DRENKE-296673 format. One line per 2 residues: number of its first residue (from 1); for each residue y, z, x of C-alpha. Coordinates in Angstrom, 1 decimal, padded with zeros to 4 digits, m for minus. Example, Ala and Ser with C-alpha at 12.3 -4.5 7.8 and 13.67 -1.06 7.14 Angstrom:
<mardrens>
1) m004.5/007.8/012.3 ~ m001.1/007.1/013.7
</mardrens>
This chain:
<mardrens>
1) m000.1/m000.1/m000.3 ~ 003.7/m000.7/001.5
3) 006.2/001.5/002.1 ~ 008.4/m000.5/m000.4
5) 005.6/m000.1/m003.3 ~ 005.2/003.8/m002.5
7) 008.9/004.3/m002.2 ~ 009.2/003.0/m005.5
9) 006.0/005.0/m007.0 ~ 008.2/008.5/m005.8
11) 011.7/007.3/m007.5 ~ 009.4/006.4/m010.5
13) 007.7/010.1/m010.2 ~ 010.8/011.7/m009.9
15) 012.4/010.1/m012.9 ~ 009.1/011.3/m015.0
17) 009.6/014.3/m014.2 ~ 013.1/014.6/m015.2
19) 013.0/012.7/m018.1 ~ 009.3/012.7/m020.1
21) 009.8/016.6/m020.7 ~ 012.8/016.2/m022.8
23) 010.9/013.3/m024.2 ~ 008.0/015.1/m025.1
25) 010.4/018.0/m026.7 ~ 011.5/016.0/m029.6
27) 007.6/015.0/m030.2 ~ 006.8/016.1/m033.8
29) 009.0/017.8/m036.4 ~ 012.0/019.6/m035.7
31) 014.5/021.6/m037.3 ~ 017.2/019.3/m038.5
33) 020.9/019.2/m039.5 ~ 022.1/020.5/m036.0
35) 024.7/017.4/m035.0 ~ 024.9/015.0/m032.6
37) 026.5/016.7/m029.8 ~ 024.2/020.2/m030.4
39) 021.0/017.6/m030.0 ~ 022.9/016.2/m026.8
41) 023.6/019.1/m025.1 ~ 020.0/020.3/m025.7
43) 019.2/016.8/m023.7 ~ 021.5/017.2/m020.9
45) 020.0/020.5/m020.5 ~ 015.5/019.9/m020.5
47) 016.8/016.8/m018.2 ~ 019.1/019.4/m015.6
49) 016.5/021.9/m015.9 ~ 013.4/019.3/m014.9
51) 015.8/017.7/m012.1 ~ 016.2/021.7/m010.8
53) 012.6/022.3/m010.7 ~ 011.9/019.0/m008.7
55) 014.4/019.5/m006.3 ~ 012.1/021.9/m004.5
57) 009.5/019.1/m004.2 ~ 012.2/016.9/m002.3
59) 012.7/019.2/000.4 ~ 009.0/021.0/000.4
61) 008.4/018.6/004.1 ~ 005.5/016.7/002.6
63) 005.2/013.6/004.9 ~ 003.3/011.0/002.2
65) 006.9/011.6/m000.1 ~ 009.6/011.7/003.2
67) 007.4/008.3/005.0 ~ 009.4/005.6/002.6
69) 012.8/007.4/002.9 ~ 012.6/009.7/006.1
71) 013.7/013.3/006.1 ~ 017.2/012.4/006.2
73) 017.6/010.6/003.0 ~ 015.3/013.2/001.2
75) 017.7/015.3/002.4 ~ 021.1/013.4/001.3
77) 019.4/012.9/m001.8 ~ 018.6/016.6/m002.8
79) 022.0/017.5/m002.2 ~ 024.2/014.3/m003.8
81) 021.4/015.0/m007.2 ~ 022.4/018.8/m007.0
83) 025.5/018.0/m008.3 ~ 024.3/015.7/m011.6
85) 021.9/018.8/m012.6 ~ 025.0/021.3/m012.0
87) 026.7/018.9/m014.3 ~ 024.2/018.7/m017.0
89) 023.5/022.4/m016.6 ~ 027.6/023.0/m017.6
91) 027.6/020.2/m020.2 ~ 025.0/022.1/m022.2
93) 026.9/025.1/m023.0 ~ 030.2/023.0/m024.0
95) 029.1/020.4/m025.7 ~ 027.2/023.3/m027.6
97) 030.8/024.8/m028.4 ~ 031.8/021.3/m029.2
99) 029.1/021.1/m031.9 ~ 030.5/024.0/m033.6
101) 027.4/026.9/m031.7 ~ 030.0/029.4/m030.8
103) 029.0/030.1/m027.1 ~ 032.1/032.3/m026.0
105) 030.8/035.2/m028.4 ~ 027.0/034.8/m026.4
107) 029.3/035.7/m023.0 ~ 029.6/039.3/m024.0
109) 026.7/039.9/m022.2 ~ 026.5/043.7/m023.4
111) 025.9/042.4/m026.9 ~ 024.2/038.9/m026.4
113) 020.6/038.5/m026.9 ~ 018.3/037.9/m023.9
115) 018.5/034.3/m024.4 ~ 021.8/033.9/m023.4
117) 021.6/036.9/m021.1 ~ 019.5/034.6/m019.1
119) 021.2/031.4/m019.2 ~ 024.7/032.7/m017.7
121) 022.4/034.4/m015.1 ~ 020.6/031.0/m014.3
123) 024.6/029.4/m014.3 ~ 026.1/032.3/m012.2
125) 023.1/032.1/m009.5 ~ 023.1/028.0/m009.8
127) 027.2/028.3/m008.6 ~ 026.7/030.1/m006.1
129) 024.0/027.9/m004.5 ~ 025.8/025.4/m004.7
131) 029.2/027.3/m003.3 ~ 027.4/028.2/m000.2
133) 025.9/025.3/000.4 ~ 029.2/023.2/000.6
135) 031.1/026.1/001.5 ~ 028.7/027.8/004.5
137) 031.0/027.2/007.7 ~ 034.0/028.2/005.8
139) 031.9/031.4/004.3 ~ 031.1/032.1/007.9
141) 027.2/032.4/006.7 ~ 024.9/032.5/009.5
143) 022.1/029.5/008.5 ~ 019.2/032.2/008.5
145) 021.2/034.2/006.0 ~ 022.4/031.1/004.0
147) 018.3/029.8/004.0 ~ 017.2/032.8/002.7
149) 020.0/033.0/000.0 ~ 019.3/029.5/m001.1
151) 015.5/030.0/m001.0 ~ 015.8/033.0/m003.4
153) 018.8/032.1/m005.3 ~ 016.9/028.7/m006.2
155) 013.9/030.4/m007.3 ~ 016.2/032.8/m010.0
157) 017.8/029.9/m010.9 ~ 014.3/027.9/m012.3
159) 013.1/031.1/m013.7 ~ 015.8/032.5/m015.6
161) 016.3/028.8/m017.2 ~ 013.0/028.9/m018.3
163) 013.1/032.2/m019.6 ~ 016.2/031.2/m021.6
165) 014.1/027.7/m023.5 ~ 011.3/029.8/m024.2
167) 013.2/032.4/m025.7 ~ 015.0/030.1/m027.5
169) 012.2/028.3/m028.6 ~ 013.8/025.1/m030.4
171) 011.6/022.3/m029.3 ~ 009.1/024.7/m027.7
173) 007.5/025.4/m031.2 ~ 004.1/023.7/m031.0
175) 001.9/025.8/m027.6 ~ 001.1/022.3/m026.8
177) 005.0/022.0/m025.9 ~ 004.7/025.9/m024.3
179) 001.8/024.5/m022.7 ~ 003.4/021.7/m021.2
181) 006.1/023.7/m019.4 ~ 003.7/026.4/m018.4
183) 002.1/023.4/m016.5 ~ 005.3/022.3/m014.7
185) 006.1/026.0/m013.9 ~ 002.2/026.5/m012.5
187) 003.1/023.3/m010.5 ~ 006.1/024.7/m009.5
189) 004.7/028.0/m008.4 ~ 001.9/026.2/m006.0
191) 004.3/024.4/m004.3 ~ 006.4/027.7/m003.3
193) 003.0/028.8/m002.6 ~ 002.2/025.9/m000.6
195) 005.0/025.9/001.4 ~ 005.0/029.7/001.7
197) 001.9/030.4/002.4 ~ m000.9/027.6/003.4
199) 001.5/025.9/005.1 ~ 002.3/029.0/007.3
201) m001.7/029.8/007.5 ~ m002.5/026.0/009.1
203) 000.2/026.5/011.6 ~ m000.8/030.4/012.8
205) m004.3/028.5/013.5 ~ m002.0/026.0/015.6
207) 000.0/028.2/018.3 ~ 002.2/026.8/021.1
209) 003.8/029.0/023.6 ~ 006.9/028.5/025.9
211) 006.1/027.3/029.2 ~ 009.1/026.6/030.9
213) 013.0/026.8/029.6 ~ 015.2/024.5/031.4
215) 019.3/024.7/031.5 ~ 020.7/020.8/030.5
217) 024.0/019.7/030.8 ~ 026.1/019.8/027.8
219) 025.6/023.6/027.3 ~ 021.8/022.4/026.3
221) 018.7/024.1/026.8 ~ 015.1/022.3/026.9
223) 012.3/024.1/026.2 ~ 008.6/022.3/026.9
225) 006.0/024.0/024.4 ~ 002.5/023.7/025.4
227) m000.7/023.9/022.8 ~ m002.1/027.3/022.9
229) m005.9/026.5/022.1 ~ m005.8/023.6/020.7
231) m005.3/019.4/021.1 ~ m001.7/019.7/020.8
233) 000.8/017.2/019.0 ~ 000.8/013.7/018.5
235) 003.9/012.4/017.3 ~ 006.0/009.2/017.1
237) 009.2/008.6/019.5 ~ 012.2/009.9/017.6
239) 010.9/012.1/015.5 ~ 011.4/016.1/014.9
241) 009.4/019.4/014.2 ~ 010.6/022.4/012.9
243) 010.9/025.6/015.4 ~ 010.0/028.7/014.9
245) 010.2/030.9/017.7 ~ 009.2/034.4/018.7
247) 008.6/035.1/014.8 ~ 005.6/034.7/012.5
249) 005.0/031.3/010.7 ~ 005.9/032.6/007.6
251) 009.2/033.7/008.5 ~ 011.6/032.1/005.9
253) 013.7/030.1/008.0 ~ 013.0/027.5/010.8
255) 014.9/025.1/012.4 ~ 015.1/021.6/012.4
257) 014.7/019.5/016.4 ~ 014.0/016.6/017.1
259) 011.5/016.2/020.2 ~ 012.7/015.0/023.7
261) 009.6/014.1/025.6 ~ 007.6/011.2/025.5
263) 005.2/010.6/022.8 ~ 002.5/009.8/025.4
265) 002.6/013.0/026.9 ~ 000.2/014.8/024.6
267) m000.8/017.9/026.5 ~ 003.1/019.2/026.2
269) 006.1/018.9/024.0 ~ 009.6/019.1/024.9
271) 012.6/020.2/022.5 ~ 016.1/020.4/023.4
273) 018.4/022.3/021.8 ~ 022.4/022.1/022.5
275) 024.1/025.7/021.7 ~ 026.2/025.0/018.9
277) 025.7/028.2/016.9 ~ 023.5/030.6/015.1
279) 019.8/030.5/017.0 ~ 020.8/027.8/019.0
281) 023.3/029.7/020.7 ~ 020.4/031.9/021.9
283) 018.1/029.4/023.1 ~ 018.9/030.3/026.8
285) 017.4/033.8/026.3 ~ 013.8/032.2/025.0
287) 011.4/033.5/028.0 ~ 008.6/031.7/029.0
289) 005.1/032.7/026.8 ~ 007.1/033.2/024.8
291) 005.2/032.1/021.2 ~ 006.4/029.7/019.1
293) 005.3/027.5/015.7 ~ 005.8/023.6/015.3
295) 005.9/021.7/011.5 ~ 005.6/018.5/012.9
297) 005.7/015.4/013.3 ~ 008.4/014.8/010.6
299) 010.8/011.6/010.3 ~ 010.8/008.0/009.9
301) 013.9/007.4/012.9 ~ 011.6/005.6/015.0
303) 010.7/002.2/017.1 ~ 006.9/002.3/016.1
305) 008.0/001.6/012.7 ~ 010.7/m000.7/013.3
307) 009.6/m003.4/015.6 ~ 012.1/m005.5/016.7
309) 013.1/m008.3/020.1 ~ 015.1/m005.5/021.3
311) 017.2/m002.0/020.2 ~ 020.7/m000.7/019.6
313) 020.9/003.4/020.5 ~ 023.8/004.7/019.4
315) 023.6/008.7/020.5 ~ 026.3/011.2/019.7
317) 026.0/014.4/021.3 ~ 023.3/016.0/020.8
319) 021.7/012.9/019.1 ~ 021.1/011.8/022.4
321) 017.7/013.9/021.8 ~ 015.5/011.4/020.2
323) 017.2/008.6/021.6 ~ 015.7/010.1/024.9
325) 012.8/010.5/023.7 ~ 012.0/006.4/022.6
327) 013.5/005.7/026.2 ~ 011.1/007.8/027.7
329) 008.2/006.5/025.6 ~ 009.1/003.2/026.1
331) 009.0/003.8/029.6 ~ 005.5/005.0/030.0
333) 004.7/002.2/027.8 ~ 006.1/m000.2/030.2
335) 008.2/m001.8/027.7 ~ 010.1/m004.9/028.9
337) 012.1/m005.4/025.7 ~ 016.1/m004.6/026.1
339) 017.9/m002.2/025.2 ~ 021.1/m001.0/024.3
341) 022.3/002.7/024.6 ~ 026.0/003.7/023.0
343) 026.3/007.8/024.1 ~ 029.6/009.3/022.8
345) 030.3/012.6/024.4 ~ 033.6/014.9/024.4
347) 033.8/014.9/028.0 ~ 031.4/013.3/031.0
349) 030.1/017.0/032.0 ~ 028.9/017.1/028.4
351) 026.6/014.3/029.0 ~ 022.6/015.5/028.4
353) 020.1/013.8/030.4 ~ 022.8/012.1/032.7
355) 020.1/011.9/035.3 ~ 016.9/011.1/032.9
357) 019.1/008.0/031.7 ~ 019.7/007.2/035.2
359) 016.1/007.2/036.0 ~ 014.6/005.5/032.7
361) 017.7/002.5/033.4 ~ 015.6/001.5/036.5
363) 012.6/001.4/034.8 ~ 014.0/m000.5/031.4
365) 015.7/m003.2/030.6 ~ 018.5/m000.3/029.5
367) 022.0/m001.3/029.3 ~ 023.9/002.1/029.0
369) 027.6/002.4/027.4 ~ 029.2/005.8/028.5
371) 031.8/006.7/025.5 ~ 033.8/009.9/026.8
373) 036.4/011.1/024.4 ~ 038.0/012.7/027.4
375) 037.9/011.2/029.8 ~ 038.5/011.9/033.6
377) 041.6/010.8/035.5 ~ 040.2/007.8/037.2
379) 037.6/006.8/034.8 ~ 037.2/002.7/033.5
381) 035.1/002.2/031.0 ~ 035.1/003.1/027.5
383) 036.6/005.9/026.0 ~ 037.8/007.6/022.8
385) 035.6/007.1/019.9 ~ 033.1/004.4/019.0
387) 034.2/002.3/016.8 ~ 033.7/m001.4/015.2
389) 035.1/m003.1/018.0 ~ 034.0/m000.9/020.9
391) 030.1/m001.6/019.6 ~ 030.6/m005.7/018.6
393) 032.1/m005.7/022.7 ~ 028.8/m004.9/023.6
395) 026.4/m006.3/021.4 ~ 024.8/m009.5/022.8
397) 023.5/m012.5/021.2 ~ 021.3/m012.7/018.3
399) 022.5/m009.1/017.5 ~ 021.7/m009.3/013.9
401) 017.9/m009.1/015.1 ~ 017.9/m005.9/016.7
403) 016.9/m002.9/015.5 ~ 019.9/m000.3/015.3
405) 018.8/003.6/015.9 ~ 022.2/005.6/015.4
407) 022.3/009.9/015.7 ~ 025.2/012.2/015.8
409) 027.6/013.7/014.1 ~ 028.0/012.8/009.8
411) 031.3/011.0/010.6 ~ 030.2/009.1/013.7
413) 026.9/008.0/011.4 ~ 029.1/006.8/008.6
415) 031.4/004.7/011.0 ~ 029.0/003.1/012.5
417) 026.7/002.4/009.0 ~ 030.0/001.4/007.9
419) 030.9/m000.8/011.4 ~ 027.2/m002.3/011.3
421) 027.2/m003.9/007.2 ~ 030.8/m005.5/008.1
423) 029.2/m007.3/011.6 ~ 026.5/m008.4/008.9
425) 023.8/m006.6/010.4 ~ 021.3/m006.2/007.7
427) 020.4/m003.2/006.3 ~ 017.0/m002.7/006.9
429) 017.5/m003.0/010.7 ~ 020.0/000.1/010.8
431) 018.2/003.5/011.0 ~ 020.0/007.1/010.6
433) 019.5/010.6/011.2 ~ 022.6/013.0/010.7
435) 020.3/016.2/010.4 ~ 022.5/018.0/008.1
437) 020.2/020.0/006.0 ~ 022.2/022.1/004.6
</mardrens>
């Protein structure tokens, strides 16, 4: 089955999960005379509830689900569709008020029935989930704290919303309709059990230990991980894994990092971490011998899935990490295709893997274009920001046939997508990785 067909299948399943419960809810005899706005508000409530439940599946790290789209695209969809689900949920009480139901009176929680209390609590918690995700940095919430808060509150939102629906009872009067939502609830609980119990147990059987902790330029550290009692990990160049160091695999928070080693080195895995705050700033304190756990490999950001006559790699800052894995792998494979690496950094002193890039350039058909934002006084190369004009100056002939891989800060990645589209590079040849999981 092709990737496109599988992608269409997953999209169809998502739409079914979101909409089919509403279709089933209106089958059979129901009370009439409630008016259009009331019925419409109930419809939006059902769809919003189904979409919230489906959110858990989007970020459950199922490789089969992510394969047609990539983790990056799923996370972006998870983020954007959350606003749609929130709009449906908020529209539900507003339209009820328009339809003649006194929702304002139900806000008096001291006297309101439990169905109203559950609805209010679910909505308030949903607003908190969205607000803390959108403004996490402004609110100065640590990633680990946010991750725990996000997971607990999300479960509470869905549980309270389901309780509200069951207590209202409308459209759930038949036993088979109750069973429908019960099955969906059991599926959701099963999903949580898989993510938080079964998957960690599987990782517990395949531990790793930190063999080396090496300092890199650009305030980065490379952790070399060796398998402890198993045969290691096979991955494709450019992929990533979720790393847990010095803690149980049952810990709530893991961190996503690209592999920086060659995919042909099956005995070791290297992960390079740039100090950007929270866990990453303490990477230098991880001692050799520390136990670690890896959930991976994940991602479709790899040339192994996108063959072409040549490759253009555009990296910004720590976005060089998957690129160095790609280049190291191609060296080990003896690949003779041409590569162009455009590497944006703040200063040349922050150019991580500078020596390694020189080394691989001697063994690959590799052209390197460093782009410091703040160049040294005697600098004669490119500088400033990577934009369309800069990229166009260095693109080879027949550049539309190359495969493009872009990884870095979100503004740079978006700008490069727009630039390549303006240069008529086919969209199916442009592959991105943002790593913005919040």
